N, CA, C, O and the ligand as a Tripos MOL2 file, in Angstrom:
@<TRIPOS>MOLECULE
protein
  297   295    75     0     0
PROTEIN
NO_CHARGES

@<TRIPOS>ATOM
      1 N         -15.4040   -1.8780   -9.2360 N.3       1 MET1
      2 CA        -15.5490   -0.4150   -9.2660 C.3       1 MET1
      3 C         -14.8710    0.4020  -10.4210 C.2       1 MET1
      4 O         -13.7540    0.1020  -10.8440 O.2       1 MET1
      5 N         -15.4200    1.1830  -10.7830 N.am      2 LYS2
      6 CA        -14.8280    2.0040  -12.2130 C.3       2 LYS2
      7 C         -13.3990    2.8230  -11.5880 C.2       2 LYS2
      8 O         -13.2970    3.2960  -10.4560 O.2       2 LYS2
      9 N         -12.6070    2.8330  -12.4070 N.am      3 CYS3
     10 CA        -11.2570    3.6660  -12.1360 C.3       3 CYS3
     11 C         -11.5770    4.9400  -11.8940 C.2       3 CYS3
     12 O         -12.4990    5.3810  -12.5800 O.2       3 CYS3
     13 N         -11.0030    5.7770  -10.9890 N.am      4 SER4
     14 CA        -11.1710    7.0590  -10.5100 C.3       4 SER4
     15 C         -10.3310    7.8140  -11.5200 C.2       4 SER4
     16 O         -10.8030    8.9420  -11.6600 O.2       4 SER4
     17 N          -9.4270    7.6460  -12.1600 N.am      5 ILE5
     18 CA         -8.4260    8.1840  -12.9710 C.3       5 ILE5
     19 C          -9.0130    8.6740  -14.1820 C.2       5 ILE5
     20 O          -9.3910    7.8400  -15.0040 O.2       5 ILE5
     21 N          -9.1710   10.1030  -14.4620 N.am      6 GLU6
     22 CA         -9.8990   10.4870  -15.5950 C.3       6 GLU6
     23 C          -9.3640    9.8550  -16.8500 C.2       6 GLU6
     24 O          -8.1700    9.8810  -17.1450 O.2       6 GLU6
     25 N         -10.2840    9.2960  -17.5620 N.am      7 GLY7
     26 CA        -10.0650    8.7400  -19.1250 C.3       7 GLY7
     27 C          -9.6040    7.2220  -18.8870 C.2       7 GLY7
     28 O          -9.4480    6.5470  -19.9050 O.2       7 GLY7
     29 N          -9.4180    6.7440  -17.8970 N.am      8 CYS8
     30 CA         -9.0810    5.3810  -17.5780 C.3       8 CYS8
     31 C         -10.1590    4.6500  -17.7030 C.2       8 CYS8
     32 O         -11.1880    4.9240  -17.0850 O.2       8 CYS8
     33 N         -10.0390    3.4420  -18.6670 N.am      9 PRO9
     34 CA        -11.2720    2.5310  -18.6130 C.3       9 PRO9
     35 C         -11.1520    1.3780  -17.9220 C.2       9 PRO9
     36 O         -11.8870    0.4160  -18.1440 O.2       9 PRO9
     37 N         -10.1070    1.3780  -16.9200 N.am     10 GLY10
     38 CA         -9.9680    0.2180  -16.0180 C.3      10 GLY10
     39 C         -10.8730    0.0660  -15.1340 C.2      10 GLY10
     40 O         -11.6050    1.0320  -14.9180 O.2      10 GLY10
     41 N         -11.0990   -1.3120  -14.2980 N.am     11 GLU11
     42 CA        -11.8060   -1.3490  -13.0140 C.3      11 GLU11
     43 C         -10.7220   -1.9070  -11.8770 C.2      11 GLU11
     44 O          -9.6560   -2.5020  -12.0360 O.2      11 GLU11
     45 N         -11.4150   -1.4780  -10.6680 N.am     12 TYR12
     46 CA        -10.4240   -1.9870   -9.5760 C.3      12 TYR12
     47 C         -10.7590   -3.3330   -9.2660 C.2      12 TYR12
     48 O         -11.9330   -3.7030   -9.2590 O.2      12 TYR12
     49 N          -9.8120   -4.0860   -9.0100 N.am     13 GLU13
     50 CA        -10.0490   -5.3690   -8.4960 C.3      13 GLU13
     51 C          -9.1890   -5.5360   -7.2940 C.2      13 GLU13
     52 O          -8.1390   -4.9190   -7.1140 O.2      13 GLU13
     53 N          -9.7400   -6.4680   -6.4320 N.am     14 ASN14
     54 CA         -9.2140   -6.6400   -5.2800 C.3      14 ASN14
     55 C          -7.9240   -7.5360   -5.2770 C.2      14 ASN14
     56 O          -7.9170   -8.7010   -5.6750 O.2      14 ASN14
     57 N          -6.8590   -6.8780   -4.7950 N.am     15 ARG15
     58 CA         -5.4130   -7.5060   -4.6420 C.3      15 ARG15
     59 C          -4.7530   -7.3950   -3.4290 C.2      15 ARG15
     60 O          -5.1250   -6.5620   -2.6030 O.2      15 ARG15
     61 N          -3.7090   -8.2230   -3.2020 N.am     16 LYS16
     62 CA         -2.9980   -7.8310   -1.9420 C.3      16 LYS16
     63 C          -1.5840   -7.1570   -2.6660 C.2      16 LYS16
     64 O          -1.0430   -7.5960   -3.6810 O.2      16 LYS16
     65 N          -1.2330   -6.2140   -2.0240 N.am     17 ILE17
     66 CA         -0.1600   -5.3940   -2.4300 C.3      17 ILE17
     67 C           0.8140   -5.2060   -1.4410 C.2      17 ILE17
     68 O           0.5440   -5.3600   -0.2500 O.2      17 ILE17
     69 N           2.3630   -4.7570   -1.9990 N.am     18 THR18
     70 CA          3.3050   -4.6550   -0.9440 C.3      18 THR18
     71 C           3.1500   -2.9230   -0.7140 C.2      18 THR18
     72 O           3.3910   -2.1440   -1.6360 O.2      18 THR18
     73 N           2.8080   -2.5640    0.3550 N.am     19 HIS19
     74 CA          2.6740   -1.1540    0.7340 C.3      19 HIS19
     75 C           3.6460   -0.5440    1.3620 C.2      19 HIS19
     76 O           4.0140   -1.0060    2.4410 O.2      19 HIS19
     77 N           4.2460    0.5800    0.8420 N.am     20 THR20
     78 CA          5.4930    1.2870    1.5360 C.3      20 THR20
     79 C           5.1130    2.5650    1.9670 C.2      20 THR20
     80 O           4.5330    3.3540    1.2210 O.2      20 THR20
     81 N           5.3960    2.8030    3.0860 N.am     21 VAL21
     82 CA          5.1570    4.2410    3.8580 C.3      21 VAL21
     83 C           6.1060    4.4200    4.5580 C.2      21 VAL21
     84 O           6.7380    3.5120    5.0980 O.2      21 VAL21
     85 N           6.4520    6.1280    4.6960 N.am     22 ARG22
     86 CA          7.4850    6.5730    5.5710 C.3      22 ARG22
     87 C           6.7570    6.6910    6.8830 C.2      22 ARG22
     88 O           5.5800    7.0520    6.9060 O.2      22 ARG22
     89 N           7.4410    6.3880    7.9990 N.am     23 HIS23
     90 CA          7.0660    6.3920    9.2160 C.3      23 HIS23
     91 C           8.2100    6.8650   10.1110 C.2      23 HIS23
     92 O           9.2430    6.2060   10.2330 O.2      23 HIS23
     93 N           7.9950    8.0350   10.7380 N.am     24 LYS24
     94 CA          9.1150    8.5430   11.4630 C.3      24 LYS24
     95 C          10.3710    8.6530   10.9950 C.2      24 LYS24
     96 O          11.3310    8.4530   11.7390 O.2      24 LYS24
     97 N          10.5440    9.0540    9.4280 N.am     25 GLY25
     98 CA         11.7410    9.1490    8.5520 C.3      25 GLY25
     99 C          12.0980    7.9920    8.2680 C.2      25 GLY25
    100 O          13.1450    7.9560    7.6210 O.2      25 GLY25
    101 N          11.4220    6.5700    8.6060 N.am     26 LYS26
    102 CA         12.0320    5.2250    8.3100 C.3      26 LYS26
    103 C          11.2570    4.9420    7.1690 C.2      26 LYS26
    104 O          10.1770    5.5290    7.1140 O.2      26 LYS26
    105 N          11.5650    4.1360    6.1870 N.am     27 VAL27
    106 CA         10.7890    3.4750    5.3560 C.3      27 VAL27
    107 C          10.2240    2.0460    5.8510 C.2      27 VAL27
    108 O          10.9640    1.1600    6.2790 O.2      27 VAL27
    109 N           8.8740    1.9330    5.7450 N.am     28 VAL28
    110 CA          8.2500    0.5390    6.3000 C.3      28 VAL28
    111 C           7.7700   -0.0170    5.1640 C.2      28 VAL28
    112 O           7.2410    0.7130    4.3260 O.2      28 VAL28
    113 N           7.8760   -1.3520    4.9640 N.am     29 VAL29
    114 CA          7.2780   -1.9050    3.8130 C.3      29 VAL29
    115 C           6.3310   -3.1510    4.7320 C.2      29 VAL29
    116 O           6.7230   -3.9040    5.6230 O.2      29 VAL29
    117 N           5.1260   -3.0230    4.1840 N.am     30 ILE30
    118 CA          4.0880   -3.9050    4.6350 C.3      30 ILE30
    119 C           3.6220   -4.9100    3.3000 C.2      30 ILE30
    120 O           3.3560   -4.5440    2.1560 O.2      30 ILE30
    121 N           3.6240   -6.1330    3.8000 N.am     31 ASP31
    122 CA          3.3670   -7.0330    2.6810 C.3      31 ASP31
    123 C           1.8550   -7.4020    2.6710 C.2      31 ASP31
    124 O           1.2790   -7.2080    3.7420 O.2      31 ASP31
    125 N           1.1970   -7.8470    1.7570 N.am     32 HIS32
    126 CA          0.0150   -8.6270    1.6650 C.3      32 HIS32
    127 C          -1.0030   -7.7320    2.4330 C.2      32 HIS32
    128 O          -1.7070   -8.1220    3.3650 O.2      32 HIS32
    129 N          -0.9780   -6.2640    1.8190 N.am     33 VAL33
    130 CA         -1.8900   -5.3870    2.3620 C.3      33 VAL33
    131 C          -3.2040   -5.3730    1.2530 C.2      33 VAL33
    132 O          -3.0350   -5.1260    0.0590 O.2      33 VAL33
    133 N          -4.3780   -5.6440    1.7840 N.am     34 PRO34
    134 CA         -5.4940   -5.7690    0.8900 C.3      34 PRO34
    135 C          -5.7910   -4.3870    0.2130 C.2      34 PRO34
    136 O          -5.8970   -3.3660    0.8930 O.2      34 PRO34
    137 N          -5.9110   -4.3890   -1.0450 N.am     35 ALA35
    138 CA         -6.0070   -3.0580   -1.5240 C.3      35 ALA35
    139 C          -6.8130   -3.1670   -3.0920 C.2      35 ALA35
    140 O          -6.6390   -4.2230   -3.7000 O.2      35 ALA35
    141 N          -7.4700   -2.3560   -3.5850 N.am     36 GLU36
    142 CA         -8.2200   -2.1650   -4.8690 C.3      36 GLU36
    143 C          -6.9530   -1.5720   -5.9830 C.2      36 GLU36
    144 O          -6.3410   -0.5230   -5.7780 O.2      36 GLU36
    145 N          -6.7850   -2.2240   -6.8410 N.am     37 VAL37
    146 CA         -5.7800   -1.7770   -7.9360 C.3      37 VAL37
    147 C          -6.3730   -2.0150   -9.2640 C.2      37 VAL37
    148 O          -6.9560   -3.0240   -9.6610 O.2      37 VAL37
    149 N          -6.0800   -0.7170   -9.9930 N.am     38 CYS38
    150 CA         -6.8190   -0.6650  -11.3190 C.3      38 CYS38
    151 C          -6.0400   -1.5260  -12.2340 C.2      38 CYS38
    152 O          -4.8200   -1.4990  -12.3950 O.2      38 CYS38
    153 N          -6.9610   -2.3460  -12.8490 N.am     39 SER39
    154 CA         -6.3060   -3.4140  -13.7730 C.3      39 SER39
    155 C          -5.6950   -2.5550  -15.1920 C.2      39 SER39
    156 O          -4.9790   -3.2080  -15.9510 O.2      39 SER39
    157 N          -5.8910   -1.5690  -15.4200 N.am     40 VAL40
    158 CA         -5.1650   -0.8510  -16.4870 C.3      40 VAL40
    159 C          -4.2170    0.1340  -16.0650 C.2      40 VAL40
    160 O          -3.1060    0.0940  -16.5940 O.2      40 VAL40
    161 N          -4.4370    0.9400  -15.2770 N.am     41 CYS41
    162 CA         -3.1540    2.1100  -14.9130 C.3      41 CYS41
    163 C          -2.5650    1.7880  -13.5760 C.2      41 CYS41
    164 O          -1.5950    2.4340  -13.1780 O.2      41 CYS41
    165 N          -3.1230    0.7700  -12.8140 N.am     42 GLY42
    166 CA         -2.2830    0.2490  -11.5190 C.3      42 GLY42
    167 C          -2.3850    1.3970  -10.3620 C.2      42 GLY42
    168 O          -1.4890    1.5510   -9.5330 O.2      42 GLY42
    169 N          -3.7520    2.3030  -10.4020 N.am     43 ASP43
    170 CA         -3.8030    2.9990   -9.5550 C.3      43 ASP43
    171 C          -4.2680    2.3030   -8.1910 C.2      43 ASP43
    172 O          -5.0010    1.3180   -8.2840 O.2      43 ASP43
    173 N          -3.9100    2.7300   -7.0220 N.am     44 VAL44
    174 CA         -4.0320    1.8410   -5.9980 C.3      44 VAL44
    175 C          -5.0700    2.6400   -4.9150 C.2      44 VAL44
    176 O          -4.9130    3.8370   -4.6720 O.2      44 VAL44
    177 N          -6.0320    1.9160   -4.3620 N.am     45 LEU45
    178 CA         -7.1280    2.3790   -3.5760 C.3      45 LEU45
    179 C          -6.9360    1.6140   -2.2730 C.2      45 LEU45
    180 O          -7.0770    0.3920   -2.2470 O.2      45 LEU45
    181 N          -6.5580    2.4540   -0.9900 N.am     46 LEU46
    182 CA         -6.8320    1.6070    0.1940 C.3      46 LEU46
    183 C          -7.9100    2.0880    0.8170 C.2      46 LEU46
    184 O          -8.1490    3.2960    0.8320 O.2      46 LEU46
    185 N          -8.9130    0.9160    1.5770 N.am     47 LYS47
    186 CA        -10.0390    1.3960    2.2740 C.3      47 LYS47
    187 C          -9.6340    2.1220    3.6060 C.2      47 LYS47
    188 O          -8.6160    1.8640    4.2480 O.2      47 LYS47
    189 N         -10.6130    3.1030    3.9420 N.am     48 PRO48
    190 CA        -10.0840    3.8930    5.1460 C.3      48 PRO48
    191 C          -9.8550    2.7850    6.3920 C.2      48 PRO48
    192 O          -9.0030    3.0720    7.2320 O.2      48 PRO48
    193 N         -10.5000    1.6920    6.5100 N.am     49 GLU49
    194 CA        -10.2350    0.7880    7.6990 C.3      49 GLU49
    195 C          -8.7420   -0.0010    7.5160 C.2      49 GLU49
    196 O          -8.0390   -0.4720    8.4100 O.2      49 GLU49
    197 N          -8.5430    0.0130    6.3240 N.am     50 THR50
    198 CA         -7.0670   -0.4220    5.9370 C.3      50 THR50
    199 C          -5.9970    0.3340    6.4640 C.2      50 THR50
    200 O          -5.0700   -0.0410    7.1820 O.2      50 THR50
    201 N          -6.3130    1.7100    5.9030 N.am     51 VAL51
    202 CA         -5.2160    2.7980    6.3950 C.3      51 VAL51
    203 C          -5.3370    2.8160    8.0250 C.2      51 VAL51
    204 O          -4.3150    2.9300    8.7010 O.2      51 VAL51
    205 N          -6.5500    2.7060    8.5930 N.am     52 ARG52
    206 CA         -6.4510    3.0100   10.0890 C.3      52 ARG52
    207 C          -5.5030    1.6710   10.7090 C.2      52 ARG52
    208 O          -4.7430    1.7970   11.6700 O.2      52 ARG52
    209 N          -5.7020    0.4500    9.9960 N.am     53 ARG53
    210 CA         -4.9960   -0.5710   10.5150 C.3      53 ARG53
    211 C          -3.6310   -0.7470   10.3830 C.2      53 ARG53
    212 O          -3.0630   -1.4450   11.2220 O.2      53 ARG53
    213 N          -2.8860   -0.1530    9.3220 N.am     54 ILE54
    214 CA         -1.7730    0.2390    9.1010 C.3      54 ILE54
    215 C          -1.1860    1.3040    9.8900 C.2      54 ILE54
    216 O           0.0360    1.3510   10.0330 O.2      54 ILE54
    217 N          -2.0620    2.2770   10.4840 N.am     55 GLU55
    218 CA         -1.5230    3.3220   11.3270 C.3      55 GLU55
    219 C          -1.1550    2.6220   12.6550 C.2      55 GLU55
    220 O          -0.0590    2.7320   13.2050 O.2      55 GLU55
    221 N          -2.3040    1.8130   13.1540 N.am     56 ALA56
    222 CA         -2.3390    1.0750   14.2600 C.3      56 ALA56
    223 C          -1.1130    0.1240   14.4250 C.2      56 ALA56
    224 O          -0.4830    0.0150   15.4770 O.2      56 ALA56
    225 N          -0.8300   -0.5820   13.2210 N.am     57 LEU57
    226 CA          0.5200   -1.2900   13.3020 C.3      57 LEU57
    227 C           1.8260   -0.6590   13.4780 C.2      57 LEU57
    228 O           2.8410   -1.1460   13.9750 O.2      57 LEU57
    229 N           1.6260    0.5470   12.9730 N.am     58 LEU58
    230 CA          3.0060    1.3550   13.0490 C.3      58 LEU58
    231 C           3.0310    1.9520   14.5770 C.2      58 LEU58
    232 O           4.0480    2.3560   15.1400 O.2      58 LEU58
    233 N           2.0200    1.9330   15.0050 N.am     59 ARG59
    234 CA          1.9160    2.6840   16.5360 C.3      59 ARG59
    235 C           2.4730    1.6420   17.5150 C.2      59 ARG59
    236 O           3.3070    1.9060   18.3810 O.2      59 ARG59
    237 N           1.9690    0.5060   17.3100 N.am     60 THR60
    238 CA          2.3960   -0.5270   18.2670 C.3      60 THR60
    239 C           3.9170   -0.8210   18.0560 C.2      60 THR60
    240 O           4.5300   -1.3970   18.9550 O.2      60 THR60
    241 N           4.5670   -0.4390   16.8700 N.am     61 GLU61
    242 CA          5.9180   -0.5270   16.7120 C.3      61 GLU61
    243 C           6.5490   -2.1110   17.1070 C.2      61 GLU61
    244 O           7.5540   -2.4400   17.7380 O.2      61 GLU61
    245 N           5.3940   -2.9670   16.3810 N.am     62 ALA62
    246 CA          5.7790   -4.3090   16.4810 C.3      62 ALA62
    247 C           6.8890   -4.5660   15.6050 C.2      62 ALA62
    248 O           7.1140   -3.8810   14.6070 O.2      62 ALA62
    249 N           7.7140   -5.7260   16.0360 N.am     63 CYS63
    250 CA          8.9660   -5.9350   15.4690 C.3      63 CYS63
    251 C           8.5540   -6.6190   14.0260 C.2      63 CYS63
    252 O           7.6940   -7.4850   13.8670 O.2      63 CYS63
    253 N           9.3460   -6.0390   13.0580 N.am     64 PRO64
    254 CA          9.1130   -6.5860   11.7580 C.3      64 PRO64
    255 C           9.3680   -8.0760   11.6060 C.2      64 PRO64
    256 O          10.1090   -8.6480   12.4050 O.2      64 PRO64
    257 N           8.7170   -8.7920   10.5000 N.am     65 THR65
    258 CA          8.7840  -10.1670   10.5950 C.3      65 THR65
    259 C           9.9400  -10.4450    9.5760 C.2      65 THR65
    260 O          10.3980  -11.5770    9.4270 O.2      65 THR65
    261 N          10.4280   -9.2550    8.8180 N.am     66 SER66
    262 CA         11.7730   -9.3760    8.1020 C.3      66 SER66
    263 C          12.3110   -8.1670    7.9130 C.2      66 SER66
    264 O          11.7060   -7.1690    8.3050 O.2      66 SER66
    265 N          13.4810   -8.0790    7.3100 N.am     67 THR67
    266 CA         13.8570   -6.8390    6.8810 C.3      67 THR67
    267 C          14.2740   -6.7210    5.3770 C.2      67 THR67
    268 O          14.7640   -7.7110    4.8320 O.2      67 THR67
    269 N          14.1340   -5.7750    4.8140 N.am     68 VAL68
    270 CA         14.3060   -5.7240    3.3410 C.3      68 VAL68
    271 C          15.5810   -4.7950    3.1090 C.2      68 VAL68
    272 O          15.8590   -3.8990    3.9060 O.2      68 VAL68
    273 N          16.3640   -5.0700    1.9340 N.am     69 PRO69
    274 CA         17.4860   -4.3870    1.4680 C.3      69 PRO69
    275 C          16.6990   -2.8430    0.8070 C.2      69 PRO69
    276 O          15.6550   -2.7420    0.1610 O.2      69 PRO69
    277 N          17.4370   -2.0190    1.1570 N.am     70 LEU70
    278 CA         16.6380   -0.6430    0.6080 C.3      70 LEU70
    279 C          17.7620    0.1900   -0.3470 C.2      70 LEU70
    280 O          18.7990    0.7040    0.0730 O.2      70 LEU70
    281 N          17.3630    0.1830   -1.4980 N.am     71 TYR71
    282 CA         18.3020    1.0280   -2.6560 C.3      71 TYR71
    283 C          17.6510    2.3620   -2.7670 C.2      71 TYR71
    284 O          16.4600    2.6500   -2.6500 O.2      71 TYR71
    285 N          18.8290    3.2210   -3.0550 N.am     72 GLU72
    286 CA         18.5220    4.4190   -3.2910 C.3      72 GLU72
    287 C          18.7760    4.3930   -4.7010 C.2      72 GLU72
    288 O          19.6310    3.6500   -5.1820 O.2      72 GLU72
    289 N          18.0130    5.2340   -5.4420 N.am     73 TYR73
    290 CA         18.1150    5.4450   -6.8250 C.3      73 TYR73
    291 C          19.0510    6.6210   -7.1420 C.2      73 TYR73
    292 O          18.8240    7.7470   -6.7010 O.2      73 TYR73
    293 N          20.0660    6.3450   -7.8870 N.am     74 VAL74
    294 CA         20.9650    7.8290   -7.8570 C.3      74 VAL74
    295 C          21.5540    7.9380   -9.2960 C.2      74 VAL74
    296 O          22.2560    8.9000   -9.6040 O.2      74 VAL74
    297 ZN         -7.0490    3.1110  -14.0310 Zn       75 ZN75
@<TRIPOS>BOND
     1     1     2 1
     2     2     3 1
     3     3     4 2
     4     3     5 am
     5     5     6 1
     6     6     7 1
     7     7     8 2
     8     7     9 am
     9     9    10 1
    10    10    11 1
    11    11    12 2
    12    11    13 am
    13    13    14 1
    14    14    15 1
    15    15    16 2
    16    15    17 am
    17    17    18 1
    18    18    19 1
    19    19    20 2
    20    19    21 am
    21    21    22 1
    22    22    23 1
    23    23    24 2
    24    23    25 am
    25    25    26 1
    26    26    27 1
    27    27    28 2
    28    27    29 am
    29    29    30 1
    30    30    31 1
    31    31    32 2
    32    31    33 am
    33    33    34 1
    34    34    35 1
    35    35    36 2
    36    35    37 am
    37    37    38 1
    38    38    39 1
    39    39    40 2
    40    39    41 am
    41    41    42 1
    42    42    43 1
    43    43    44 2
    44    43    45 am
    45    45    46 1
    46    46    47 1
    47    47    48 2
    48    47    49 am
    49    49    50 1
    50    50    51 1
    51    51    52 2
    52    51    53 am
    53    53    54 1
    54    54    55 1
    55    55    56 2
    56    55    57 am
    57    57    58 1
    58    58    59 1
    59    59    60 2
    60    59    61 am
    61    61    62 1
    62    62    63 1
    63    63    64 2
    64    63    65 am
    65    65    66 1
    66    66    67 1
    67    67    68 2
    68    67    69 am
    69    69    70 1
    70    70    71 1
    71    71    72 2
    72    71    73 am
    73    73    74 1
    74    74    75 1
    75    75    76 2
    76    75    77 am
    77    77    78 1
    78    78    79 1
    79    79    80 2
    80    79    81 am
    81    81    82 1
    82    82    83 1
    83    83    84 2
    84    83    85 am
    85    85    86 1
    86    86    87 1
    87    87    88 2
    88    87    89 am
    89    89    90 1
    90    90    91 1
    91    91    92 2
    92    91    93 am
    93    93    94 1
    94    94    95 1
    95    95    96 2
    96    95    97 am
    97    97    98 1
    98    98    99 1
    99    99   100 2
   100    99   101 am
   101   101   102 1
   102   102   103 1
   103   103   104 2
   104   103   105 am
   105   105   106 1
   106   106   107 1
   107   107   108 2
   108   107   109 am
   109   109   110 1
   110   110   111 1
   111   111   112 2
   112   111   113 am
   113   113   114 1
   114   114   115 1
   115   115   116 2
   116   115   117 am
   117   117   118 1
   118   118   119 1
   119   119   120 2
   120   119   121 am
   121   121   122 1
   122   122   123 1
   123   123   124 2
   124   123   125 am
   125   125   126 1
   126   126   127 1
   127   127   128 2
   128   127   129 am
   129   129   130 1
   130   130   131 1
   131   131   132 2
   132   131   133 am
   133   133   134 1
   134   134   135 1
   135   135   136 2
   136   135   137 am
   137   137   138 1
   138   138   139 1
   139   139   140 2
   140   139   141 am
   141   141   142 1
   142   142   143 1
   143   143   144 2
   144   143   145 am
   145   145   146 1
   146   146   147 1
   147   147   148 2
   148   147   149 am
   149   149   150 1
   150   150   151 1
   151   151   152 2
   152   151   153 am
   153   153   154 1
   154   154   155 1
   155   155   156 2
   156   155   157 am
   157   157   158 1
   158   158   159 1
   159   159   160 2
   160   159   161 am
   161   161   162 1
   162   162   163 1
   163   163   164 2
   164   163   165 am
   165   165   166 1
   166   166   167 1
   167   167   168 2
   168   167   169 am
   169   169   170 1
   170   170   171 1
   171   171   172 2
   172   171   173 am
   173   173   174 1
   174   174   175 1
   175   175   176 2
   176   175   177 am
   177   177   178 1
   178   178   179 1
   179   179   180 2
   180   179   181 am
   181   181   182 1
   182   182   183 1
   183   183   184 2
   184   183   185 am
   185   185   186 1
   186   186   187 1
   187   187   188 2
   188   187   189 am
   189   189   190 1
   190   190   191 1
   191   191   192 2
   192   191   193 am
   193   193   194 1
   194   194   195 1
   195   195   196 2
   196   195   197 am
   197   197   198 1
   198   198   199 1
   199   199   200 2
   200   199   201 am
   201   201   202 1
   202   202   203 1
   203   203   204 2
   204   203   205 am
   205   205   206 1
   206   206   207 1
   207   207   208 2
   208   207   209 am
   209   209   210 1
   210   210   211 1
   211   211   212 2
   212   211   213 am
   213   213   214 1
   214   214   215 1
   215   215   216 2
   216   215   217 am
   217   217   218 1
   218   218   219 1
   219   219   220 2
   220   219   221 am
   221   221   222 1
   222   222   223 1
   223   223   224 2
   224   223   225 am
   225   225   226 1
   226   226   227 1
   227   227   228 2
   228   227   229 am
   229   229   230 1
   230   230   231 1
   231   231   232 2
   232   231   233 am
   233   233   234 1
   234   234   235 1
   235   235   236 2
   236   235   237 am
   237   237   238 1
   238   238   239 1
   239   239   240 2
   240   239   241 am
   241   241   242 1
   242   242   243 1
   243   243   244 2
   244   243   245 am
   245   245   246 1
   246   246   247 1
   247   247   248 2
   248   247   249 am
   249   249   250 1
   250   250   251 1
   251   251   252 2
   252   251   253 am
   253   253   254 1
   254   254   255 1
   255   255   256 2
   256   255   257 am
   257   257   258 1
   258   258   259 1
   259   259   260 2
   260   259   261 am
   261   261   262 1
   262   262   263 1
   263   263   264 2
   264   263   265 am
   265   265   266 1
   266   266   267 1
   267   267   268 2
   268   267   269 am
   269   269   270 1
   270   270   271 1
   271   271   272 2
   272   271   273 am
   273   273   274 1
   274   274   275 1
   275   275   276 2
   276   275   277 am
   277   277   278 1
   278   278   279 1
   279   279   280 2
   280   279   281 am
   281   281   282 1
   282   282   283 1
   283   283   284 2
   284   283   285 am
   285   285   286 1
   286   286   287 1
   287   287   288 2
   288   287   289 am
   289   289   290 1
   290   290   291 1
   291   291   292 2
   292   291   293 am
   293   293   294 1
   294   294   295 1
   295   295   296 2
@<TRIPOS>SUBSTRUCTURE
     1 MET1         2 RESIDUE 1 A MET
     2 LYS2         6 RESIDUE 1 A LYS
     3 CYS3        10 RESIDUE 1 A CYS
     4 SER4        14 RESIDUE 1 A SER
     5 ILE5        18 RESIDUE 1 A ILE
     6 GLU6        22 RESIDUE 1 A GLU
     7 GLY7        26 RESIDUE 1 A GLY
     8 CYS8        30 RESIDUE 1 A CYS
     9 PRO9        34 RESIDUE 1 A PRO
    10 GLY10       38 RESIDUE 1 A GLY
    11 GLU11       42 RESIDUE 1 A GLU
    12 TYR12       46 RESIDUE 1 A TYR
    13 GLU13       50 RESIDUE 1 A GLU
    14 ASN14       54 RESIDUE 1 A ASN
    15 ARG15       58 RESIDUE 1 A ARG
    16 LYS16       62 RESIDUE 1 A LYS
    17 ILE17       66 RESIDUE 1 A ILE
    18 THR18       70 RESIDUE 1 A THR
    19 HIS19       74 RESIDUE 1 A HIS
    20 THR20       78 RESIDUE 1 A THR
    21 VAL21       82 RESIDUE 1 A VAL
    22 ARG22       86 RESIDUE 1 A ARG
    23 HIS23       90 RESIDUE 1 A HIS
    24 LYS24       94 RESIDUE 1 A LYS
    25 GLY25       98 RESIDUE 1 A GLY
    26 LYS26      102 RESIDUE 1 A LYS
    27 VAL27      106 RESIDUE 1 A VAL
    28 VAL28      110 RESIDUE 1 A VAL
    29 VAL29      114 RESIDUE 1 A VAL
    30 ILE30      118 RESIDUE 1 A ILE
    31 ASP31      122 RESIDUE 1 A ASP
    32 HIS32      126 RESIDUE 1 A HIS
    33 VAL33      130 RESIDUE 1 A VAL
    34 PRO34      134 RESIDUE 1 A PRO
    35 ALA35      138 RESIDUE 1 A ALA
    36 GLU36      142 RESIDUE 1 A GLU
    37 VAL37      146 RESIDUE 1 A VAL
    38 CYS38      150 RESIDUE 1 A CYS
    39 SER39      154 RESIDUE 1 A SER
    40 VAL40      158 RESIDUE 1 A VAL
    41 CYS41      162 RESIDUE 1 A CYS
    42 GLY42      166 RESIDUE 1 A GLY
    43 ASP43      170 RESIDUE 1 A ASP
    44 VAL44      174 RESIDUE 1 A VAL
    45 LEU45      178 RESIDUE 1 A LEU
    46 LEU46      182 RESIDUE 1 A LEU
    47 LYS47      186 RESIDUE 1 A LYS
    48 PRO48      190 RESIDUE 1 A PRO
    49 GLU49      194 RESIDUE 1 A GLU
    50 THR50      198 RESIDUE 1 A THR
    51 VAL51      202 RESIDUE 1 A VAL
    52 ARG52      206 RESIDUE 1 A ARG
    53 ARG53      210 RESIDUE 1 A ARG
    54 ILE54      214 RESIDUE 1 A ILE
    55 GLU55      218 RESIDUE 1 A GLU
    56 ALA56      222 RESIDUE 1 A ALA
    57 LEU57      226 RESIDUE 1 A LEU
    58 LEU58      230 RESIDUE 1 A LEU
    59 ARG59      234 RESIDUE 1 A ARG
    60 THR60      238 RESIDUE 1 A THR
    61 GLU61      242 RESIDUE 1 A GLU
    62 ALA62      246 RESIDUE 1 A ALA
    63 CYS63      250 RESIDUE 1 A CYS
    64 PRO64      254 RESIDUE 1 A PRO
    65 THR65      258 RESIDUE 1 A THR
    66 SER66      262 RESIDUE 1 A SER
    67 THR67      266 RESIDUE 1 A THR
    68 VAL68      270 RESIDUE 1 A VAL
    69 PRO69      274 RESIDUE 1 A PRO
    70 LEU70      278 RESIDUE 1 A LEU
    71 TYR71      282 RESIDUE 1 A TYR
    72 GLU72      286 RESIDUE 1 A GLU
    73 TYR73      290 RESIDUE 1 A TYR
    74 VAL74      294 RESIDUE 1 A VAL
    75 ZN75       297 GROUP 0 **** ****
């Protein structure tokens, strides 16, 4: 699929990404999220069902499989 960013000649390709969301004031990182990523500008598209699945995952408040160090850029 053609990139939706104006003037970008890239195409979206299926990739697994590390998705970061803010949930109840906390930063949540979800690894291996299927997404479409533009090969040129890096624009990321998530399918509606993927977004729903992430929301469901956050609602269950399942224990994370690991924790990541979080740095603030100052
Ligand atoms: Zn693009």
